[in-house]
N, C-alpha and C positions, 0 to 999 in steps of 0.2 A: 509402955514406958521405954522399952528398948528401942522401939521405932522412933520415938521422939529424940532420944539421945543420939542415935545414929543420924537422924535428920539434922540435928544441930551441928554435929561434927562435919557432915557432908556439906552443909550450908557454909560453914566457915572455910572449908577447903575450896568450895566453888567461889566464894567471895575473894579469897586470896588469888585464885587464878584470874578473876576479873581484874584485880589490881595489876597483876603481872601483864595481862593482855593490854591494858591501857598504856602501861609504860612501854611495852614492846611496840605498840601501834605508833606512839610518838617517836620511837627510835627508828622505825622504818622511814618516817618522814625526814628525820634529821640524824644522819649517822656520823656526825663529827666526832673527833677523838675524845674530847672532854665529855660530850653528851653520852657517848657510848660507855665510857667508864662509869659515869654517875648512874646511868640507867642500869647497868649490870650490877652495881653495888646495891641499888634500891631493890632490884628484882631478887637478888640473893637474900637480902634481909626479909623480904616478904615471904619468899619461899620457905625460909627456915622457921619463921615465926607463925605465919598464917596458914601454911600448907603442911609442912612436915610435922609440926607440933600436934595439930589436931589429928593428922593421919596416924601418928604413932599412938596417941591416946585412944583413938578409935580401934586400932588393931589390937591394942592391949586389952581394952574392955570387951570387945566383941571380935574374936579371931575369925569368925565366919561371917563378918558383916557384909561382904560382897554378895554372897548368895542370898542373904537376908534382904539386901537392897534390890536385888534383881526380881524378887517376888512381891515387892511392895510398890505400887504405882507412884506414890509420892516420892519415895526414895529413889526409884528408878529414874524419875524425871530429873532430880537434882544431880544424880550421878551422870546422867547423859549430858547435862549442861556442863559439868566439870570436864568431861571427856572432850566435848566440843571445844571448850576453851583451850584445853591442852593441845588439841590438833591445830587450832588457830595460832597458838603461840609457836608451835614447832614450824608451821609454814612461814610465819613471819621471821623466825630465827634463820631459816634457810635463805630468805631474801636478804637479810642483813649480812649473813655470812658471804653470800655472793657479792654484795656491794663492797664489803670490806676487802675481800680477796681481790676484786678488780682494782680497787683503789691502791692496795699494796703492790699489785703488779705494775700499775702506772708509776708509783713512787719508786719502785725498784728500777724500772726503765729510765726514769729521770736521773736517779742517782748514778746509774751506769753511764749515761750520757755525760753527766758532770765529771765523772771520774776520767773518762776518755778525753774530754775536752781539756780538763786541767792537766792531764799528762801531756797532751799536745802543746798546750801553752807553756808548760814547764820546759819541754824539749826545745821549743822555739826560743824561749828566753835564754836557755843555756847556749844554744847555737849563736844567738845574737851577742852574748857576752864574750863567747870565744872569738868571734870575728872582731869585736871591738878591741879585744886584748891583743890581737896580732898587730 
């Protein structure tokens, strides 16, 4: 009975991680601003409902579930799948972070260039007006 209940909870957690991985995989392919915000919102919802909820209930019902799962081959398999999915998500998150950071650096450089060129244009305009006023 306990093994079946732990299996159900672990399966729900694993399924939640599969959903998050699918969203993250799409996000790696398209890291646009709106897509990023929407994907992060969906991931947060899935993590809170499909992963954290079952994990909290599992820990409340079976405080020693982890050691129990390590000794049962069926549970160990589901736990290993969930851990693999987490590692995959972390790896993709690192890729997304790198891409977003690089894009932000490019944007910062472009904004700096615009700032300097607009200051130069403003100074040029000011000098032209001063000469015309003489």
